[in-house]
N, C-alpha and C positions, 0 to 999 in steps of 0.2 A: 694725302695730300702729296702730289708728286713734286719733289725739289729740283731734282738735277736727273738729267737723260741723257744715255749715249747709247747708240748714235743718237743726236738731236733729230725732231720731227721735221721734216723740209717740205718747203712749198713746191708746186709742180715744176716750177720754172728751176728753182734750186736742185730739184731730183734731177731733171734733164743735164742742168750744167753740171753736176757729179758723174752722170753717167759719161758724158763727153771728157772729163776730168780723169775719170777711172781707165777709159779705154785710152787715151793719150798715155799715160803712166805705163799701161800694160804694154801696149803696142813697143815703148821706149825699153823697158826693161826686156823685152823678150829680143829686142834687137842688141842690146848690150849683151844677152845671153848668146846669140848667134857670133858675133864678135869675138866673144870668149873662146866660144866652138872653132871658128875658123884659124884664132890666133894659137891656139892649143893644136891643131892638127899640122898649121904650118911648122910650129916647133918641134911637133913630132918627125915630120918628115924630114927636116935636116938634121935629126939626133941619127937617123939612118946614113945620112951622108957623111957623119963626121968620120973623120981618119981615128981620133983620140977615144978610147973607149970611155974614158972619166968623163970625156966631155958631153959623150953621146949618151951617158945614162943621167946625166945631169940635166942635159936638153928633153930627154925623155921625160924625166920627173916633172922638171917645168911645164910641160907640155900636159901633162895629166891635169895638175893642178890647175891649170888654167882653165881646163873644161870642166873639172869640180867646181871651183869659185864660181863659174858662169852659173852653173846648175842651180848650187847653193843659195846664187844670190836671187835667182827667178824664183825658186821655190820659197824663199823667207817672204820675197814679195806677196806671192800667193798665199802664205798660211795665215800672215798678219792683215790680209785683208778681207777676212771671213764676215760676212754679213750677219751671221748668226751669234758672235757676240755682242753680248749688251749689257749695260748698266743701268740700273733705274734706282734712285736715291729715293724713299718715301719718310715722310716725317714719322713711322713708327717702324719700317722695315726696310731691306734693301733686297731688291731681284736682281740677280748676277750671274751672266752666263760666260763661260769661258771652256778653252779647248781642253779634252782630256790629254794630256802628253802632247804627241805630236799625229794623234790619230784626228779622223774625221768626228768623234764622238765629243758631246758637250755635256759638261756638269753644270747645271741650274742650281742655284740657290735661293732659296727664300728665308731670309735671315733676320728675325724681331728683335729690337734692342735688347728688349728685357730678357731675352735669353743670353745675352753677352757677358760673361765674366770679365773678360779683359781682351784687350787687342794691341798686338806690337807687330813692327817689320823685321822681315828677316835683312840680311846684308843685301841678296839677291832682289829687295823690293816687294816679296811677298807680303801681303796683309792676313795675319793670323788672326782669326777671333776663336777666343778660347769660351764654351759654350756652359754655363753653368745649370743649364736646363733646356734641353730641344724645345719643347714646349711646341709651339704652332709652328717652329722654324722645318725647312723642308729641303731634300736634295733629291734631285730626278736627273738621271744620265739619259741625254737623247740622241737617240743610235744614228748610224748612217739613213737608215730607211725611214727615219723620220719618228720611228715611236718612239713613246718615251717609257722609263721604268724607275718606279722609286727605289733608291738606294738608302741604305740605313745611314744616319747622320750621327758621327762621334762627338765626343766635346770637343773636339777643334776643326775647325774650317780654313782651308787657304785658300785665299782668293788672290789670283794673278790679274791684273787690270790691262787693257789694251790701250785704254784711255786714262793716262797718266792723272787727269785733271779731277776725275771720277773720284779716285783716291785722295787727293789732295784736299776735294771737299769732304769727304769723310772724316777726314783728322782736322782738317782746321775750323769746319762748320760743328760738327757732329761729335768732337772727341768725347764728351760728356755720355751721349748715348752711347757708344761704342767701346768706350772705357780706355780710351788709348789715352797714355800719360800726355800731359802738358809739359812743354819745354819750360825750366825756369830758367829765365835770363839774370846775369849778375848785373845789380845798380850799381853803377859808379856814382860813389859819394863825394862830391865836388865841395863839401865843407871847407878843405883847406883853403881853397884859393879865397875863401871869404875874407881872408884877413889880409891878403895881398892886392886884390883890387879893392878900388875906392867905390864909394858911394854910385859916384859920377859913373862909372866905368859900367857897373850893373843897370844902371838907369837906361843907358846908351845901349848896352848889351843885352837885350830883354832875354837872348836864349841862350845866353853864358857860353856862347861860341869864342868870345875873347878875340875876335879878328881871324881865327883859323878858318 
């Protein structure tokens, strides 16, 4: 049974709205990129007119950096809006697609919960799933031309999520199935206040907030 899906299935009207929104965002990012290019070109032109060699070098570097930042932001926008990235969470397995590095190839995982020995997150937010037995789990490489090639699945699957909510769903709702450690929170014992507050106070303040 499907529990969670990203991207979610949209109605026809929602798809049309999404297309309009994406086109607007794309035009905005492209416009910002051209602004950075123009500003960078102006700064570079001014650098050639500067009399001081140090100022000229600083301006030249700033102009190049401005152009580079504009190009990188546009590339970042296009990179992370890939339609081929998805996450489908079922009651017995996960189907997950992610980019392979910075290429246009995709790694497609099909991980069954009974194959997972334990899971945890790295400092960068990557979900690591250690597999006790591969079993029915699979890993497929989808190439640029659309063809798929089966890949050997090791005892360690590294999942990166474009949709943070999907990862949080796994951690919060299915922590037992993916063997993710639950956080144990310290319970504050308020027994010391029992001698300080009267019976009437406790009846008045049912939540024991004591007016705070």
